[in-house]
N, C-alpha and C positions, 0 to 999 in steps of 0.2 A: 425481448428484454435484453438490454445491454448488460455486459458483465463488469462495467466500470463507470466511474464518474470522472469527468475531466474538466480542466480549466487551463487556459493559456495565460501566462504571466510574462511581464517584461523583466529582464534581468538575466544574469549568468546563472548557470546551474548551481553554483555555490551560494549565490544570494537567495535563490528560490528555495534551496534545500534548508537554509536557516529559517525561512518563513514557514515552510511545511513542518519542520520539527517543532516550532513554536505553536503552530495550530494543533498539531498532534497532542502536545502537552496540555493545551487548554481543554482538549476533549478526553483526557484521561489515558492517552496512549503514550507509549515510549517506543523508541527505535531500538530494537534488539540486534539488528544486523543491517549493514550497509554494503552494497555490492556495486563497485565501479565496473559496469559491464564494458564500457569502451576500453578501459585500461586492461581488464582481464582478457578481452578478445585480442587486443594488440599483443599482449605478452604471450598468450597461448597459441594463437594461429596467425599472427601478423595482420589481422584484419583492422581496417580503419572504420570506426563508427563515430558518429557525432556523440557529444557527451550524453551519457545514458546512465542513470543512477537508480538502483533499486533500494528502497528502504523497507525493511521488514518491521512493521508496527505491531505492537501488542498491547492489549488492555488485559492486565493480569486477571482481573475479576472475571472478565468474559472468557478468557482462555481456560481458566479453571472450570467454569461452568460447562464449557463445551467439552472438555476432556472428561468430566464426570458423566456427561450424557453419551459420549462416544469416544472410547479409549483410543481409537486410531485417528481421531480428527487432527492430531498433531501433524499428520501428513499434509494438511492444508493450512497450517499455521506457520508463520504469522501472516497478518494481512499485508499484502504487498502494495506499495505505492511506487510508481515509476515517475522519474523526472527525465525528460529528454529535451535537450537544447537543439531543436530541429533547424534553427538558424541563429546566428549570433544575436544574443540578447532576447531571444524568445524561447520560453520553456513551456512545454505542456506537462501538467501534473495530472496523473491518473491514479485513482484508487480503486481497488477491487470492490465489487458489490458482493458482500458475503452471502446475501440471500441467494443470488444467482449461483455462486460457487457451491453452496450447501445443498442445492437441489440434486447434485450428483450423489449425495449421501442420503440414503433412505432411512432417516431417523427424524421423526416429527418433533422430538424433544429439542432438537437444535434450532427450530424455527424462532422461538422467542429470543434466543441469544443472537442469532444472525440478524434479526430485525433491529435489536439494540445496537449492534456493531455497525449495521448499515447506516443508522441515524448518525452515529459518530463519524463515520467515514464521509458521509455527505456534508456534515457540519465542518469537517476539516477542509474539504475542497471549497465549499461555499465561503468559508472564513478567510480564504486567501485573497 
């Protein structure tokens, strides 16, 4: 089982990020955090990396249900989506498969929430 869903799109990372954010909104998710990994690594350790952006996506309804089922689940929230411009004008967008990541947590009551979020993450990627 893979732990992510991916799709390759044409466009700069900024253009693709706008599309991803719109698709997230359509599926009831919002972006609660954005991390420019390339910029951070350049600033912190002088490393050069192709454009690489992490979007932390959250569906408040699902996050609330998950926290009620498992108080420490916040360690695995939000759902991350990465955008990486591996060559100019070509971006791969990958979203976490929450069912795969939740297997590490031994709490069966998370299953229905993870399954619903998985459907949303798949729809985000497929909708791009």
